[in-house]
BALOBA-1460 file (C-alpha; in Angstrom, 3 decimals):
// residues 401
<rec num="1" residu="m" x="-7.140" y="-10.206" z="23.071"/>
<rec num="2" residu="k" x="-7.574" y="-8.057" z="26.164"/>
<rec num="3" residu="m" x="-4.711" y="-5.803" z="27.229"/>
<rec num="4" residu="d" x="-4.784" y="-2.774" z="29.517"/>
<rec num="5" residu="h" x="-3.385" y="0.526" z="28.286"/>
<rec num="6" residu="k" x="-2.752" y="-0.749" z="24.769"/>
<rec num="7" residu="s" x="-0.831" y="1.608" z="22.538"/>
<rec num="8" residu="c" x="0.851" y="1.319" z="19.168"/>
<rec num="9" residu="i" x="3.459" y="3.606" z="17.647"/>
<rec num="10" residu="l" x="3.106" y="3.091" z="13.902"/>
<rec num="11" residu="f" x="5.823" y="4.400" z="11.580"/>
<rec num="12" residu="s" x="4.346" y="4.851" z="8.116"/>
<rec num="13" residu="t" x="5.754" y="5.576" z="4.664"/>
<rec num="14" residu="a" x="2.601" y="7.463" z="3.688"/>
<rec num="15" residu="d" x="0.665" y="10.431" z="4.981"/>
<rec num="16" residu="w" x="-2.649" y="9.692" z="6.671"/>
<rec num="17" residu="d" x="-4.564" y="11.713" z="4.058"/>
<rec num="18" residu="a" x="-2.832" y="10.084" z="1.055"/>
<rec num="19" residu="p" x="-5.356" y="9.481" z="-1.757"/>
<rec num="20" residu="y" x="-4.627" y="5.752" z="-1.887"/>
<rec num="21" residu="w" x="-4.859" y="3.977" z="1.445"/>
<rec num="22" residu="t" x="-2.692" y="0.899" z="1.936"/>
<rec num="23" residu="n" x="-1.632" y="-1.373" z="4.814"/>
<rec num="24" residu="k" x="-0.466" y="1.537" z="6.957"/>
<rec num="25" residu="q" x="-3.727" y="3.442" z="7.308"/>
<rec num="26" residu="h" x="-5.910" y="0.322" z="7.439"/>
<rec num="27" residu="t" x="-3.796" y="-1.257" z="10.179"/>
<rec num="28" residu="a" x="-3.873" y="1.936" z="12.256"/>
<rec num="29" residu="q" x="-7.615" y="2.323" z="11.794"/>
<rec num="30" residu="l" x="-8.369" y="-1.277" z="12.755"/>
<rec num="31" residu="l" x="-6.162" y="-1.127" z="15.838"/>
<rec num="32" residu="g" x="-7.940" y="2.081" z="16.842"/>
<rec num="33" residu="k" x="-11.340" y="0.432" z="16.477"/>
<rec num="34" residu="r" x="-10.151" y="-2.369" z="18.749"/>
<rec num="35" residu="g" x="-9.207" y="0.044" z="21.512"/>
<rec num="36" residu="w" x="-5.524" y="0.531" z="20.810"/>
<rec num="37" residu="r" x="-4.310" y="4.115" z="21.139"/>
<rec num="38" residu="v" x="-2.390" y="4.554" z="17.897"/>
<rec num="39" residu="l" x="0.181" y="7.235" z="17.121"/>
<rec num="40" residu="y" x="0.420" y="7.232" z="13.327"/>
<rec num="41" residu="i" x="3.742" y="8.817" z="12.342"/>
<rec num="42" residu="e" x="3.654" y="10.055" z="8.781"/>
<rec num="43" residu="s" x="6.455" y="9.574" z="6.267"/>
<rec num="44" residu="m" x="9.805" y="11.154" z="7.067"/>
<rec num="45" residu="g" x="10.667" y="11.028" z="3.354"/>
<rec num="46" residu="l" x="12.586" y="8.087" z="1.961"/>
<rec num="47" residu="r" x="13.769" y="9.837" z="-1.183"/>
<rec num="48" residu="a" x="15.995" y="12.883" z="-1.403"/>
<rec num="49" residu="p" x="14.343" y="15.782" z="-3.266"/>
<rec num="50" residu="r" x="15.321" y="16.077" z="-6.909"/>
<rec num="51" residu="a" x="15.615" y="19.425" z="-8.681"/>
<rec num="52" residu="i" x="13.571" y="21.660" z="-6.408"/>
<rec num="53" residu="s" x="10.505" y="23.115" z="-8.139"/>
<rec num="54" residu="s" x="8.032" y="25.646" z="-6.795"/>
<rec num="55" residu="r" x="5.695" y="22.773" z="-5.977"/>
<rec num="56" residu="d" x="8.492" y="21.014" z="-4.062"/>
<rec num="57" residu="w" x="9.210" y="24.185" z="-2.065"/>
<rec num="58" residu="s" x="5.510" y="24.523" z="-1.283"/>
<rec num="59" residu="r" x="5.349" y="20.937" z="-0.039"/>
<rec num="60" residu="i" x="8.530" y="21.315" z="2.036"/>
<rec num="61" residu="l" x="7.186" y="24.524" z="3.584"/>
<rec num="62" residu="k" x="3.856" y="22.879" z="4.388"/>
<rec num="63" residu="r" x="5.606" y="19.925" z="6.023"/>
<rec num="64" residu="l" x="7.826" y="22.291" z="8.008"/>
<rec num="65" residu="i" x="4.803" y="24.215" z="9.303"/>
<rec num="66" residu="t" x="2.826" y="21.080" z="10.236"/>
<rec num="67" residu="g" x="5.938" y="19.542" z="11.813"/>
<rec num="68" residu="v" x="6.569" y="22.611" z="13.988"/>
<rec num="69" residu="l" x="2.902" y="22.758" z="15.033"/>
<rec num="70" residu="a" x="2.952" y="19.071" z="15.969"/>
<rec num="71" residu="l" x="6.118" y="19.622" z="17.976"/>
<rec num="72" residu="l" x="4.463" y="22.492" z="19.862"/>
<rec num="73" residu="i" x="0.914" y="21.242" z="20.398"/>
<rec num="74" residu="g" x="1.112" y="17.511" z="19.724"/>
<rec num="75" residu="p" x="-0.446" y="15.169" z="17.138"/>
<rec num="76" residu="r" x="-3.931" y="15.682" z="15.721"/>
<rec num="77" residu="h" x="-6.784" y="13.330" z="16.602"/>
<rec num="78" residu="v" x="-8.238" y="11.998" z="13.314"/>
<rec num="79" residu="e" x="-10.662" y="9.283" z="14.437"/>
<rec num="80" residu="a" x="-11.376" y="6.845" z="17.255"/>
<rec num="81" residu="n" x="-8.113" y="6.237" z="19.132"/>
<rec num="82" residu="v" x="-5.907" y="7.363" z="16.222"/>
<rec num="83" residu="w" x="-3.610" y="10.381" z="16.365"/>
<rec num="84" residu="v" x="-1.483" y="11.546" z="13.430"/>
<rec num="85" residu="l" x="1.974" y="13.035" z="13.829"/>
<rec num="86" residu="p" x="3.708" y="14.783" z="10.903"/>
<rec num="87" residu="p" x="7.366" y="14.544" z="11.981"/>
<rec num="88" residu="l" x="9.589" y="17.585" z="11.937"/>
<rec num="89" residu="a" x="12.437" y="16.182" z="9.853"/>
<rec num="90" residu="v" x="15.147" y="17.090" z="7.379"/>
<rec num="91" residu="p" x="13.873" y="15.359" z="4.189"/>
<rec num="92" residu="f" x="17.260" y="14.198" z="2.878"/>
<rec num="93" residu="k" x="20.633" y="12.745" z="3.977"/>
<rec num="94" residu="h" x="18.979" y="10.280" z="6.354"/>
<rec num="95" residu="d" x="22.302" y="8.499" z="6.815"/>
<rec num="96" residu="h" x="24.166" y="11.663" z="7.885"/>
<rec num="97" residu="k" x="24.886" y="11.654" z="11.640"/>
<rec num="98" residu="l" x="23.682" y="15.203" z="12.344"/>
<rec num="99" residu="v" x="20.530" y="14.784" z="10.269"/>
<rec num="100" residu="r" x="19.744" y="11.486" z="11.962"/>
<rec num="101" residu="w" x="20.422" y="12.974" z="15.399"/>
<rec num="102" residu="f" x="18.008" y="15.864" z="14.750"/>
<rec num="103" residu="n" x="15.249" y="13.828" z="13.103"/>
<rec num="104" residu="q" x="15.300" y="10.955" z="15.551"/>
<rec num="105" residu="g" x="15.787" y="13.177" z="18.594"/>
<rec num="106" residu="c" x="12.695" y="15.281" z="17.851"/>
<rec num="107" residu="l" x="10.662" y="12.192" z="17.092"/>
<rec num="108" residu="s" x="11.763" y="10.333" z="20.219"/>
<rec num="109" residu="w" x="10.734" y="13.244" z="22.426"/>
<rec num="110" residu="q" x="7.297" y="13.439" z="20.777"/>
<rec num="111" residu="i" x="6.724" y="9.707" z="21.176"/>
<rec num="112" residu="k" x="7.613" y="9.839" z="24.871"/>
<rec num="113" residu="r" x="5.266" y="12.785" z="25.348"/>
<rec num="114" residu="f" x="2.420" y="10.886" z="23.675"/>
<rec num="115" residu="l" x="2.955" y="7.779" z="25.812"/>
<rec num="116" residu="k" x="3.102" y="9.870" z="28.969"/>
<rec num="117" residu="e" x="-0.109" y="11.728" z="28.094"/>
<rec num="118" residu="k" x="-1.878" y="8.427" z="27.383"/>
<rec num="119" residu="n" x="-0.516" y="6.909" z="30.607"/>
<rec num="120" residu="t" x="0.962" y="4.001" z="28.661"/>
<rec num="121" residu="p" x="4.222" y="2.612" z="30.076"/>
<rec num="122" residu="t" x="4.954" y="0.337" z="27.111"/>
<rec num="123" residu="s" x="3.968" y="0.225" z="23.480"/>
<rec num="124" residu="l" x="3.781" y="-1.988" z="20.444"/>
<rec num="125" residu="i" x="6.145" y="-0.557" z="17.810"/>
<rec num="126" residu="w" x="4.903" y="-1.276" z="14.278"/>
<rec num="127" residu="s" x="7.069" y="0.072" z="11.461"/>
<rec num="128" residu="y" x="6.952" y="0.103" z="7.657"/>
<rec num="129" residu="h" x="10.509" y="1.419" z="7.236"/>
<rec num="130" residu="p" x="13.853" y="1.206" z="9.068"/>
<rec num="131" residu="y" x="14.586" y="4.921" z="9.550"/>
<rec num="132" residu="m" x="13.162" y="4.917" z="13.072"/>
<rec num="133" residu="l" x="15.469" y="2.752" z="15.137"/>
<rec num="134" residu="d" x="17.243" y="5.624" z="16.900"/>
<rec num="135" residu="s" x="13.926" y="7.184" z="17.925"/>
<rec num="136" residu="i" x="12.800" y="4.088" z="19.848"/>
<rec num="137" residu="k" x="16.044" y="3.297" z="21.673"/>
<rec num="138" residu="y" x="14.661" y="4.471" z="25.006"/>
<rec num="139" residu="i" x="11.023" y="3.475" z="24.509"/>
<rec num="140" residu="n" x="9.708" y="0.539" z="26.546"/>
<rec num="141" residu="k" x="8.462" y="-1.884" z="23.899"/>
<rec num="142" residu="d" x="5.962" y="-4.733" z="24.118"/>
<rec num="143" residu="r" x="7.040" y="-5.885" z="20.667"/>
<rec num="144" residu="l" x="8.964" y="-4.440" z="17.708"/>
<rec num="145" residu="v" x="7.245" y="-5.382" z="14.433"/>
<rec num="146" residu="y" x="8.601" y="-4.723" z="10.957"/>
<rec num="147" residu="h" x="5.807" y="-4.903" z="8.378"/>
<rec num="148" residu="c" x="7.772" y="-5.155" z="5.127"/>
<rec num="149" residu="v" x="5.231" y="-4.549" z="2.363"/>
<rec num="150" residu="d" x="7.579" y="-3.615" z="-0.504"/>
<rec num="151" residu="d" x="11.236" y="-3.656" z="-1.496"/>
<rec num="152" residu="l" x="11.642" y="0.053" z="-0.809"/>
<rec num="153" residu="s" x="15.340" y="-0.024" z="-1.682"/>
<rec num="154" residu="a" x="14.233" y="-0.504" z="-5.323"/>
<rec num="155" residu="v" x="12.084" y="2.649" z="-5.397"/>
<rec num="156" residu="p" x="13.636" y="5.262" z="-7.729"/>
<rec num="157" residu="g" x="15.376" y="7.992" z="-5.748"/>
<rec num="158" residu="v" x="15.966" y="5.945" z="-2.597"/>
<rec num="159" residu="n" x="19.583" y="5.566" z="-1.458"/>
<rec num="160" residu="a" x="19.595" y="1.792" z="-1.808"/>
<rec num="161" residu="k" x="22.860" y="1.206" z="0.060"/>
<rec num="162" residu="s" x="21.873" y="3.312" z="3.077"/>
<rec num="163" residu="f" x="18.334" y="1.940" z="3.166"/>
<rec num="164" residu="r" x="19.517" y="-1.651" z="2.911"/>
<rec num="165" residu="a" x="21.965" y="-1.280" z="5.790"/>
<rec num="166" residu="s" x="19.238" y="0.201" z="8.009"/>
<rec num="167" residu="e" x="16.752" y="-2.460" z="6.963"/>
<rec num="168" residu="i" x="19.136" y="-5.298" z="7.839"/>
<rec num="169" residu="e" x="19.528" y="-3.776" z="11.292"/>
<rec num="170" residu="l" x="15.746" y="-3.640" z="11.690"/>
<rec num="171" residu="f" x="15.442" y="-7.252" z="10.529"/>
<rec num="172" residu="k" x="17.857" y="-8.227" z="13.306"/>
<rec num="173" residu="q" x="16.221" y="-6.169" z="16.042"/>
<rec num="174" residu="a" x="12.569" y="-6.927" z="15.257"/>
<rec num="175" residu="d" x="10.680" y="-9.413" z="17.379"/>
<rec num="176" residu="v" x="8.516" y="-10.259" z="14.370"/>
<rec num="177" residu="v" x="8.809" y="-9.527" z="10.648"/>
<rec num="178" residu="f" x="5.737" y="-9.662" z="8.407"/>
<rec num="179" residu="t" x="6.148" y="-9.556" z="4.624"/>
<rec num="180" residu="t" x="3.641" y="-9.304" z="1.781"/>
<rec num="181" residu="a" x="5.695" y="-11.334" z="-0.699"/>
<rec num="182" residu="t" x="7.566" y="-14.615" z="-0.393"/>
<rec num="183" residu="s" x="10.692" y="-13.028" z="-1.899"/>
<rec num="184" residu="l" x="10.693" y="-10.480" z="0.934"/>
<rec num="185" residu="q" x="10.232" y="-13.245" z="3.487"/>
<rec num="186" residu="e" x="13.177" y="-15.165" z="2.041"/>
<rec num="187" residu="e" x="15.369" y="-12.084" z="2.466"/>
<rec num="188" residu="a" x="14.096" y="-11.341" z="5.980"/>
<rec num="189" residu="k" x="14.728" y="-14.902" z="7.175"/>
<rec num="190" residu="k" x="18.445" y="-14.481" z="6.464"/>
<rec num="191" residu="y" x="18.519" y="-12.185" z="9.506"/>
<rec num="192" residu="n" x="15.404" y="-13.082" z="11.505"/>
<rec num="193" residu="s" x="13.936" y="-16.582" z="11.721"/>
<rec num="194" residu="n" x="10.717" y="-15.109" z="13.112"/>
<rec num="195" residu="s" x="9.608" y="-13.886" z="9.660"/>
<rec num="196" residu="y" x="6.148" y="-14.556" z="8.260"/>
<rec num="197" residu="y" x="4.464" y="-14.212" z="4.890"/>
<rec num="198" residu="f" x="1.055" y="-12.511" z="4.750"/>
<rec num="199" residu="s" x="-0.214" y="-11.387" z="1.351"/>
<rec num="200" residu="n" x="-2.100" y="-8.112" z="1.011"/>
<rec num="201" residu="v" x="-5.794" y="-8.284" z="1.795"/>
<rec num="202" residu="v" x="-9.115" y="-6.524" z="1.107"/>
<rec num="203" residu="d" x="-12.048" y="-4.803" z="2.758"/>
<rec num="204" residu="e" x="-14.430" y="-7.385" z="1.332"/>
<rec num="205" residu="a" x="-17.628" y="-5.743" z="2.562"/>
<rec num="206" residu="h" x="-16.614" y="-2.413" z="1.012"/>
<rec num="207" residu="f" x="-15.718" y="-3.685" z="-2.453"/>
<rec num="208" residu="s" x="-18.530" y="-6.237" z="-2.731"/>
<rec num="209" residu="q" x="-21.284" y="-3.768" z="-1.911"/>
<rec num="210" residu="v" x="-24.039" y="-3.564" z="-4.486"/>
<rec num="211" residu="n" x="-24.889" y="-0.244" z="-6.094"/>
<rec num="212" residu="n" x="-28.389" y="0.021" z="-4.624"/>
<rec num="213" residu="r" x="-29.346" y="2.976" z="-6.833"/>
<rec num="214" residu="n" x="-28.324" y="1.030" z="-9.952"/>
<rec num="215" residu="i" x="-27.353" y="4.299" z="-11.636"/>
<rec num="216" residu="l" x="-24.327" y="4.365" z="-13.911"/>
<rec num="217" residu="p" x="-21.863" y="7.081" z="-12.815"/>
<rec num="218" residu="e" x="-22.199" y="10.014" z="-15.203"/>
<rec num="219" residu="v" x="-18.577" y="9.887" z="-16.370"/>
<rec num="220" residu="l" x="-19.114" y="6.296" z="-17.583"/>
<rec num="221" residu="r" x="-22.314" y="6.900" z="-19.531"/>
<rec num="222" residu="n" x="-20.554" y="7.588" z="-22.816"/>
<rec num="223" residu="i" x="-18.126" y="4.694" z="-22.417"/>
<rec num="224" residu="s" x="-19.489" y="1.534" z="-23.982"/>
<rec num="225" residu="e" x="-18.914" y="-2.027" z="-22.822"/>
<rec num="226" residu="p" x="-16.779" y="-4.017" z="-22.474"/>
<rec num="227" residu="r" x="-14.930" y="-1.836" z="-19.983"/>
<rec num="228" residu="i" x="-11.465" y="-2.959" z="-18.937"/>
<rec num="229" residu="v" x="-10.342" y="-1.244" z="-15.726"/>
<rec num="230" residu="y" x="-7.140" y="-0.455" z="-13.896"/>
<rec num="231" residu="h" x="-7.238" y="1.483" z="-10.632"/>
<rec num="232" residu="g" x="-4.434" y="2.797" z="-8.455"/>
<rec num="233" residu="a" x="-1.452" y="5.124" z="-8.535"/>
<rec num="234" residu="l" x="-0.035" y="5.372" z="-12.064"/>
<rec num="235" residu="s" x="3.618" y="4.881" z="-11.138"/>
<rec num="236" residu="s" x="5.924" y="4.394" z="-14.115"/>
<rec num="237" residu="y" x="8.205" y="1.979" z="-12.247"/>
<rec num="238" residu="k" x="5.261" y="-0.331" z="-11.484"/>
<rec num="239" residu="i" x="3.025" y="-0.228" z="-14.575"/>
<rec num="240" residu="d" x="3.792" y="-1.282" z="-18.152"/>
<rec num="241" residu="f" x="2.133" y="1.590" z="-20.025"/>
<rec num="242" residu="e" x="3.678" y="0.470" z="-23.302"/>
<rec num="243" residu="l" x="2.037" y="-2.942" z="-22.940"/>
<rec num="244" residu="m" x="-1.324" y="-1.292" z="-22.238"/>
<rec num="245" residu="t" x="-0.943" y="0.927" z="-25.299"/>
<rec num="246" residu="n" x="-0.272" y="-2.019" z="-27.602"/>
<rec num="247" residu="v" x="-3.184" y="-4.038" z="-26.200"/>
<rec num="248" residu="a" x="-5.567" y="-1.097" z="-26.647"/>
<rec num="249" residu="r" x="-4.427" y="-0.729" z="-30.254"/>
<rec num="250" residu="l" x="-5.021" y="-4.429" z="-30.909"/>
<rec num="251" residu="h" x="-8.634" y="-4.158" z="-29.712"/>
<rec num="252" residu="p" x="-10.191" y="-0.758" z="-30.432"/>
<rec num="253" residu="e" x="-13.608" y="-2.273" z="-29.609"/>
<rec num="254" residu="w" x="-12.616" y="-2.570" z="-25.949"/>
<rec num="255" residu="q" x="-12.792" y="0.469" z="-23.687"/>
<rec num="256" residu="f" x="-9.952" y="0.931" z="-21.180"/>
<rec num="257" residu="v" x="-10.942" y="2.900" z="-18.092"/>
<rec num="258" residu="i" x="-8.008" y="4.034" z="-15.955"/>
<rec num="259" residu="i" x="-8.824" y="5.225" z="-12.449"/>
<rec num="260" residu="g" x="-5.911" y="6.961" z="-10.732"/>
<rec num="261" residu="s" x="-3.372" y="9.729" z="-11.092"/>
<rec num="262" residu="e" x="0.364" y="10.024" z="-11.642"/>
<rec num="263" residu="p" x="2.599" y="10.509" z="-8.597"/>
<rec num="264" residu="e" x="3.725" y="14.055" z="-7.963"/>
<rec num="265" residu="g" x="6.531" y="15.061" z="-10.337"/>
<rec num="266" residu="q" x="6.042" y="12.175" z="-12.794"/>
<rec num="267" residu="r" x="5.303" y="12.844" z="-16.476"/>
<rec num="268" residu="d" x="5.473" y="9.540" z="-18.318"/>
<rec num="269" residu="h" x="5.323" y="9.846" z="-22.106"/>
<rec num="270" residu="h" x="4.092" y="6.250" z="-22.476"/>
<rec num="271" residu="l" x="1.106" y="7.072" z="-20.262"/>
<rec num="272" residu="m" x="0.432" y="10.215" z="-22.285"/>
<rec num="273" residu="g" x="0.445" y="8.196" z="-25.514"/>
<rec num="274" residu="f" x="-1.824" y="5.568" z="-23.991"/>
<rec num="275" residu="g" x="-4.269" y="8.190" z="-22.729"/>
<rec num="276" residu="a" x="-4.483" y="9.764" z="-26.200"/>
<rec num="277" residu="l" x="-5.989" y="6.615" z="-27.759"/>
<rec num="278" residu="p" x="-9.714" y="6.867" z="-28.641"/>
<rec num="279" residu="n" x="-10.650" y="3.780" z="-26.607"/>
<rec num="280" residu="v" x="-8.836" y="4.906" z="-23.456"/>
<rec num="281" residu="t" x="-10.312" y="7.116" z="-20.729"/>
<rec num="282" residu="l" x="-8.120" y="8.477" z="-17.937"/>
<rec num="283" residu="l" x="-10.659" y="9.242" z="-15.212"/>
<rec num="284" residu="g" x="-8.159" y="10.516" z="-12.669"/>
<rec num="285" residu="y" x="-8.592" y="10.023" z="-8.950"/>
<rec num="286" residu="v" x="-11.766" y="8.408" z="-7.573"/>
<rec num="287" residu="s" x="-12.201" y="8.300" z="-3.808"/>
<rec num="288" residu="y" x="-11.943" y="5.011" z="-1.939"/>
<rec num="289" residu="q" x="-15.531" y="5.492" z="-0.814"/>
<rec num="290" residu="n" x="-16.856" y="5.700" z="-4.396"/>
<rec num="291" residu="l" x="-14.524" y="3.175" z="-6.025"/>
<rec num="292" residu="p" x="-16.814" y="0.103" z="-5.649"/>
<rec num="293" residu="e" x="-19.577" y="1.917" z="-7.536"/>
<rec num="294" residu="y" x="-17.243" y="2.390" z="-10.512"/>
<rec num="295" residu="l" x="-15.855" y="-1.143" z="-10.403"/>
<rec num="296" residu="s" x="-19.361" y="-2.605" z="-10.442"/>
<rec num="297" residu="y" x="-19.775" y="-1.362" z="-14.031"/>
<rec num="298" residu="m" x="-16.526" y="-2.912" z="-15.317"/>
<rec num="299" residu="q" x="-16.035" y="-6.326" z="-16.907"/>
<rec num="300" residu="v" x="-12.339" y="-7.146" z="-16.337"/>
<rec num="301" residu="g" x="-9.704" y="-5.822" z="-13.934"/>
<rec num="302" residu="i" x="-6.105" y="-5.688" z="-15.180"/>
<rec num="303" residu="l" x="-2.658" y="-5.759" z="-13.548"/>
<rec num="304" residu="p" x="-0.224" y="-4.780" z="-16.336"/>
<rec num="305" residu="t" x="2.709" y="-4.853" z="-13.953"/>
<rec num="306" residu="l" x="6.310" y="-4.317" z="-15.017"/>
<rec num="307" residu="i" x="8.656" y="-7.123" z="-14.012"/>
<rec num="308" residu="n" x="11.553" y="-5.634" z="-12.040"/>
<rec num="309" residu="k" x="13.252" y="-5.700" z="-8.641"/>
<rec num="310" residu="y" x="10.531" y="-3.651" z="-6.993"/>
<rec num="311" residu="t" x="7.547" y="-5.603" z="-8.325"/>
<rec num="312" residu="n" x="9.303" y="-8.898" z="-7.551"/>
<rec num="313" residu="g" x="8.639" y="-8.037" z="-3.905"/>
<rec num="314" residu="m" x="5.119" y="-6.655" z="-4.368"/>
<rec num="315" residu="f" x="1.667" y="-8.155" z="-3.856"/>
<rec num="316" residu="p" x="-0.855" y="-5.820" z="-5.559"/>
<rec num="317" residu="m" x="-3.601" y="-4.729" z="-3.168"/>
<rec num="318" residu="k" x="-6.038" y="-4.380" z="-6.037"/>
<rec num="319" residu="f" x="-5.889" y="-8.144" z="-6.724"/>
<rec num="320" residu="y" x="-8.374" y="-8.993" z="-3.979"/>
<rec num="321" residu="e" x="-10.246" y="-5.710" z="-4.510"/>
<rec num="322" residu="y" x="-11.029" y="-6.763" z="-8.079"/>
<rec num="323" residu="i" x="-12.190" y="-10.178" z="-6.856"/>
<rec num="324" residu="a" x="-14.425" y="-8.666" z="-4.171"/>
<rec num="325" residu="a" x="-15.966" y="-6.517" z="-6.941"/>
<rec num="326" residu="a" x="-16.642" y="-9.743" z="-8.937"/>
<rec num="327" residu="l" x="-14.097" y="-8.880" z="-11.643"/>
<rec num="328" residu="p" x="-12.011" y="-11.581" z="-13.331"/>
<rec num="329" residu="i" x="-8.373" y="-10.492" z="-13.603"/>
<rec num="330" residu="v" x="-5.648" y="-10.392" z="-16.228"/>
<rec num="331" residu="s" x="-2.077" y="-9.911" z="-15.046"/>
<rec num="332" residu="t" x="1.502" y="-10.141" z="-16.170"/>
<rec num="333" residu="h" x="3.505" y="-12.944" z="-14.537"/>
<rec num="334" residu="i" x="4.475" y="-11.262" z="-11.289"/>
<rec num="335" residu="r" x="5.973" y="-13.566" z="-8.701"/>
<rec num="336" residu="a" x="3.398" y="-12.883" z="-5.977"/>
<rec num="337" residu="l" x="0.602" y="-14.417" z="-8.072"/>
<rec num="338" residu="n" x="2.462" y="-17.571" z="-9.108"/>
<rec num="339" residu="q" x="0.605" y="-19.676" z="-6.545"/>
<rec num="340" residu="v" x="-2.883" y="-18.419" z="-7.406"/>
<rec num="341" residu="n" x="-5.086" y="-21.213" z="-8.720"/>
<rec num="342" residu="g" x="-8.331" y="-21.150" z="-10.662"/>
<rec num="343" residu="s" x="-9.765" y="-18.994" z="-13.405"/>
<rec num="344" residu="v" x="-10.067" y="-15.782" z="-11.372"/>
<rec num="345" residu="v" x="-6.791" y="-14.671" z="-12.972"/>
<rec num="346" residu="e" x="-5.326" y="-15.213" z="-16.446"/>
<rec num="347" residu="f" x="-1.774" y="-14.269" z="-17.410"/>
<rec num="348" residu="g" x="-0.044" y="-12.719" z="-20.383"/>
<rec num="349" residu="d" x="3.223" y="-10.849" z="-20.892"/>
<rec num="350" residu="s" x="3.234" y="-9.857" z="-24.567"/>
<rec num="351" residu="p" x="0.479" y="-7.634" z="-26.028"/>
<rec num="352" residu="q" x="-0.961" y="-10.638" z="-27.883"/>
<rec num="353" residu="e" x="-0.932" y="-12.860" z="-24.785"/>
<rec num="354" residu="f" x="-2.396" y="-10.156" z="-22.564"/>
<rec num="355" residu="a" x="-5.157" y="-9.419" z="-25.101"/>
<rec num="356" residu="a" x="-5.968" y="-13.122" z="-25.445"/>
<rec num="357" residu="a" x="-6.239" y="-13.398" z="-21.653"/>
<rec num="358" residu="i" x="-8.641" y="-10.427" z="-21.552"/>
<rec num="359" residu="h" x="-10.732" y="-12.086" z="-24.259"/>
<rec num="360" residu="r" x="-10.956" y="-15.298" z="-22.212"/>
<rec num="361" residu="q" x="-12.021" y="-13.373" z="-19.123"/>
<rec num="362" residu="l" x="-14.659" y="-11.466" z="-21.053"/>
<rec num="363" residu="m" x="-16.046" y="-14.771" z="-22.350"/>
<rec num="364" residu="r" x="-16.176" y="-16.344" z="-18.868"/>
<rec num="365" residu="g" x="-17.956" y="-13.333" z="-17.341"/>
<rec num="366" residu="k" x="-17.974" y="-11.925" z="-13.848"/>
<rec num="367" residu="l" x="-17.147" y="-13.992" z="-10.794"/>
<rec num="368" residu="n" x="-19.948" y="-15.628" z="-8.872"/>
<rec num="369" residu="q" x="-20.178" y="-15.503" z="-5.094"/>
<rec num="370" residu="a" x="-18.694" y="-18.969" z="-4.618"/>
<rec num="371" residu="e" x="-15.653" y="-18.036" z="-6.724"/>
<rec num="372" residu="q" x="-15.221" y="-14.792" z="-4.801"/>
<rec num="373" residu="s" x="-15.438" y="-16.464" z="-1.401"/>
<rec num="374" residu="s" x="-13.054" y="-19.253" z="-2.405"/>
<rec num="375" residu="a" x="-10.460" y="-16.849" z="-3.839"/>
<rec num="376" residu="i" x="-10.579" y="-14.343" z="-0.968"/>
<rec num="377" residu="g" x="-10.771" y="-16.871" z="1.860"/>
<rec num="378" residu="d" x="-9.532" y="-15.216" z="5.047"/>
<rec num="379" residu="n" x="-7.570" y="-12.531" z="3.214"/>
<rec num="380" residu="t" x="-9.493" y="-9.683" z="4.818"/>
<rec num="381" residu="w" x="-8.191" y="-6.879" z="7.042"/>
<rec num="382" residu="e" x="-9.933" y="-8.114" z="10.179"/>
<rec num="383" residu="k" x="-8.827" y="-11.737" z="9.895"/>
<rec num="384" residu="r" x="-5.309" y="-10.794" z="8.883"/>
<rec num="385" residu="l" x="-4.877" y="-8.491" z="11.876"/>
<rec num="386" residu="d" x="-6.174" y="-11.262" z="14.142"/>
<rec num="387" residu="k" x="-3.444" y="-13.562" z="12.845"/>
<rec num="388" residu="m" x="-0.728" y="-10.929" z="13.107"/>
<rec num="389" residu="l" x="-1.564" y="-10.117" z="16.728"/>
<rec num="390" residu="e" x="-1.725" y="-13.832" z="17.469"/>
<rec num="391" residu="v" x="1.796" y="-14.248" z="16.093"/>
<rec num="392" residu="c" x="3.038" y="-11.158" z="17.942"/>
<rec num="393" residu="f" x="1.785" y="-12.105" z="21.380"/>
<rec num="394" residu="r" x="1.132" y="-15.848" z="21.438"/>
<rec num="395" residu="g" x="3.183" y="-17.398" z="18.660"/>
<rec num="396" residu="g" x="1.575" y="-19.453" z="15.927"/>
<rec num="397" residu="n" x="2.125" y="-21.153" z="12.600"/>
<rec num="398" residu="r" x="4.751" y="-19.809" z="10.220"/>
<rec num="399" residu="e" x="2.622" y="-19.689" z="7.077"/>
<rec num="400" residu="f" x="-0.825" y="-18.297" z="6.437"/>
<rec num="401" residu="s" x="-2.431" y="-18.282" z="2.991"/>
């Protein structure tokens, strides 16, 4: 699609340099590669700070410094056609009139400055949260897109009532709403008939790459097979650590390799107990670049997801990442995977059921190329963005698998 002076103002809920990239960074990066000039606006903070620790003060001070610098000298250029703006914002009381006036006023001025510098009269507005409506009131918009990838009102610490009211307003104002779960689409369509379901996707080429050196990473050399892997942020409101503990106890001959770290400020005692088991290894953070090399030496990928309001509206990104890495999957019965067919995924909710599902996946072995291609289909970043832009600017079908 050819457009002159293309620009996108993308409102994220994550910092550009966050250890785990999701829809926000990938969408910005892809748009940049296609010639869009993208202003990636980092998180304004959805949750009010809890008891302020020294680490919290350090983070607040850092954000204040980067926000002031961005206000003075503008956003930083991070890669082709992508600029990152850390907003200067009060990190709490988003619904308070004075706080909203300050936060949105500063942000609106910075957006206008960016568009003027890039000689772009109009812009595509692409947001992952609703706390941005005041900042775009006087921006000439090609389209206003709400990409609803989670039920953020269910995140611990978020003011659910305030968030929900703002989200409903964004549903109403958006030209297009994209959701990553059918439950989110059902909610969006109450306020906006132009709402579409697109599951999360995968960088297939990245996760299917073969380890050409064929050298086992050193940290895995003392971990015997079979290796059962989970990778991602170890958030206690998403992951059933108690379930994982009980499964690991049932099968001490299996090795559980956990790639990821706890969110800042979390100290979950169930995770600590799980990590203390002799057949469990908590590897910590592994970079996105190196992750495929680790996954290539695993036998089964697991999704031990808690069933709650948040996960009811979640499609796990690692689902297709496991498949691209040829790993059969075992998951709890989360709603997003109800329509998945075939043997790429087995389900279990109790420790016994989950363990039995792992056993079946170990017996069936890794996925072959035909199974991978069939399961992934067109659920890749490039193809998904093609469809989204098609919907935004030319219309199209309501459902895409």
